[in-house]
C-alpha positions in Angstrom: 116.5 123.0 105.4 115.4 123.6 101.6 112.0 124.8 100.7 110.4 125.6 97.5 107.1 127.4 97.3 104.3 126.8 94.5 101.7 129.5 94.3 97.8 128.6 93.3 98.1 130.4 90.2 101.5 128.9 89.1 99.8 125.2 88.5 98.6 124.0 85.6 95.5 124.1 84.2 93.0 121.4 82.0 89.9 122.8 80.7 87.6 120.1 79.3 84.2 121.3 79.6 83.2 118.6 82.0 86.4 118.6 83.9 88.2 121.6 85.3 91.9 120.5 86.7 94.7 122.1 88.4 97.9 120.3 88.4 100.7 121.2 91.2 103.2 118.7 89.1 103.6 117.7 85.3 100.5 115.9 84.4 98.8 114.8 80.6 99.3 117.8 78.5 101.0 120.2 81.2 104.8 119.8 81.4 106.8 122.0 83.7 110.6 120.5 84.0 110.9 121.9 87.2 107.5 120.7 88.5 108.1 117.0 88.1 107.8 115.9 91.6 108.5 116.6 95.3 110.5 113.4 96.4 107.9 110.7 95.7 105.2 112.8 95.6 104.4 112.3 91.6 100.9 113.9 91.3 98.8 116.6 93.1 95.7 117.3 91.1 92.7 119.6 92.4 89.9 118.4 89.8 86.2 119.8 89.8 83.8 117.3 87.9 80.5 118.2 86.1 77.3 116.6 87.0 77.3 112.9 85.9 80.5 113.3 84.5 83.8 111.7 85.2 86.8 109.7 84.3 85.7 106.1 82.1 87.9 102.8 82.7 91.6 103.6 82.8 94.6 101.8 84.0 97.3 102.2 86.6 100.1 100.0 87.8 102.9 100.9 90.7 101.4 103.9 91.9 100.0 104.5 95.4 96.9 106.7 94.4 95.0 108.6 97.2 91.6 110.3 96.9 90.3 113.4 98.9 87.0 114.7 98.3 86.6 118.5 99.2 82.7 118.9 98.0 80.4 116.7 96.7 80.5 112.7 96.1 82.7 110.6 94.0 81.7 107.3 93.0 84.5 104.6 92.5 84.6 101.6 90.4 87.8 99.1 89.7 88.9 95.5 88.6 89.4 94.4 92.4 85.5 94.0 92.4 85.4 97.4 94.3 82.1 99.8 93.7 82.1 102.6 96.2 81.1 106.1 96.8 83.8 108.6 98.6 82.2 111.6 100.2 83.5 114.4 102.0 85.5 113.5 105.2 86.3 110.3 103.3 89.9 109.3 102.3 90.4 106.6 99.5 93.7 104.7 98.9 94.1 102.5 96.1 97.6 100.6 96.1 97.6 100.0 91.7 100.4 97.4 92.4 100.7 94.9 89.5 97.9 96.4 87.7 94.1 97.3 87.7 91.8 99.7 86.2 89.4 101.8 87.5 86.7 104.5 86.8 85.6 107.7 88.8 82.6 109.5 88.1 80.5 112.5 90.1 77.8 110.3 91.8 75.5 113.6 91.4 73.4 114.8 88.4 73.0 118.1 89.9 76.2 119.3 92.1 79.8 119.2 90.9 82.5 116.9 93.1 85.9 118.6 93.9 88.6 116.1 94.9 92.3 116.0 95.3 94.0 113.1 93.5 97.6 112.2 94.9 100.1 110.1 93.4 102.9 108.3 95.4 105.5 106.1 94.2 105.5 102.9 95.9 107.9 101.2 98.1 107.6 97.8 96.9 106.6 97.1 93.0 104.0 94.5 91.8 102.2 94.1 95.0 98.4 92.4 95.1 96.3 95.6 93.9 94.3 96.6 96.5 91.6 99.3 97.6 90.3 100.9 101.0 88.5 103.9 102.4 87.8 105.4 105.6 85.6 108.3 107.1 87.6 110.9 109.3 85.7 112.9 111.3 86.0 116.9 111.7 86.5 116.7 115.3 89.6 114.4 114.9 91.2 116.9 113.3 90.0 119.9 115.0 93.6 122.2 115.9 95.5 119.0 115.6 97.2 117.3 112.5 95.5 114.1 112.2 97.0 111.0 110.3 94.9 109.9 107.8 97.4 107.9 105.9 100.3 106.0 107.0 102.8 102.7 106.3 101.9 101.4 109.9 99.5 98.9 109.6 96.9 99.2 112.2 97.5 102.3 113.1 93.8 103.7 112.6 94.7 105.5 109.1 94.8 103.7 105.7 98.0 102.1 104.9 100.0 102.7 102.3 102.9 101.0 101.0 105.2 103.8 100.8 107.3 105.2 104.0 105.0 108.3 103.7 102.4 110.0 105.8 99.0 112.0 105.1 97.9 114.5 107.6 94.7 116.8 107.7 94.3 119.6 110.0 91.2 122.2 110.5 92.8 125.0 112.4 91.3 128.0 114.0 92.6 131.5 113.4 95.5 131.9 115.8 96.8 128.3 116.0 100.1 127.5 116.0 101.2 123.6 115.5 104.3 122.1 115.0 104.4 119.0 112.4 107.4 116.6 113.6 109.1 114.6 110.5 107.9 111.2 111.2 110.6 109.1 109.3 114.0 110.4 108.7 115.1 111.6 105.9 111.2 112.3 104.2 110.3 116.0 103.3 106.9 117.6 103.9 104.8 119.2 101.6 102.2 121.4 103.0 98.9 122.4 100.7 96.2 124.8 102.1 93.1 123.6 101.1 91.5 126.9 102.5 92.3 129.8 104.8 95.8 131.6 105.6 98.7 129.8 107.1 102.6 131.0 107.9 104.6 127.9 107.5 108.3 128.3 108.6 107.9 132.4 108.2 106.4 131.7 104.6 102.8 133.3 103.6 100.5 130.7 102.2 96.8 131.3 101.2 94.0 129.2 99.6 95.6 126.3 97.2 99.2 127.7 97.6 101.5 125.0 98.9 105.0 124.8 99.7 107.4 121.8 100.3 110.4 121.7 103.3 113.3 119.1 102.9 116.4 118.5 105.2 114.2 119.6 108.4 113.0 117.9 111.4 109.9 119.8 112.1 107.5 122.6 110.3 105.6 125.0 112.6 102.5 126.3 111.1 100.4 129.3 112.3 97.0 130.0 111.0 95.8 133.2 110.4 92.5 133.0 109.6 90.0 129.4 109.9 92.1 127.1 107.6 92.5 123.7 106.2 95.9 122.0 105.7 96.8 119.0 104.0 100.4 117.4 104.9 102.1 114.7 102.9 105.1 113.4 103.9 107.2 111.6 101.7 110.5 110.2 100.9 113.1 112.7 99.2 114.8 110.0 97.1 113.6 107.1 95.1 
């Protein structure tokens, strides 16, 4: 087993007035040669956007882009014709494929929006761009790992163009759960949204993360009520 620990305060920081963004991996003006990616996980940004502000229309191609709101509402519009609002308990995925442009704005004029944006390298390049979102109830992930993104179509999760899986868990204090790697050779990146957990003996608090590779499963224990995101990805391009 190999592991890498990323503490919350080691992330890159971008302050732009309307935006506060924490970058787990090198992104925009933040560059760390030791923090370019975890396997095929390229970006994990923790963004806070001020009321009424956001990202103007900008292009993407050949990237799987997932957004998970943690607080507030995010308005989305793209060149596939989609115009949606993403809320807490929603997960959104966009296959940029052969190319599209989109914008993301705080849907509120009074409240902040905080969301995670995740980029994963695709399995097949230049596919037709696509967009999907789904609401997952809190009850579905209470003291379990609920798969919200999967390469398996018609699984109840959002489909991704990669052998990757994203799972969410809301764990009560004292809960112990084992996460089993679903695809041989994958690693898993565990990000603590809130709370305190121990993952394979490693203590993690809010916004800390640990990545494991060359592992078949990982044991997690919540020390207090906690919310976790697990990102399982291939380790080689």
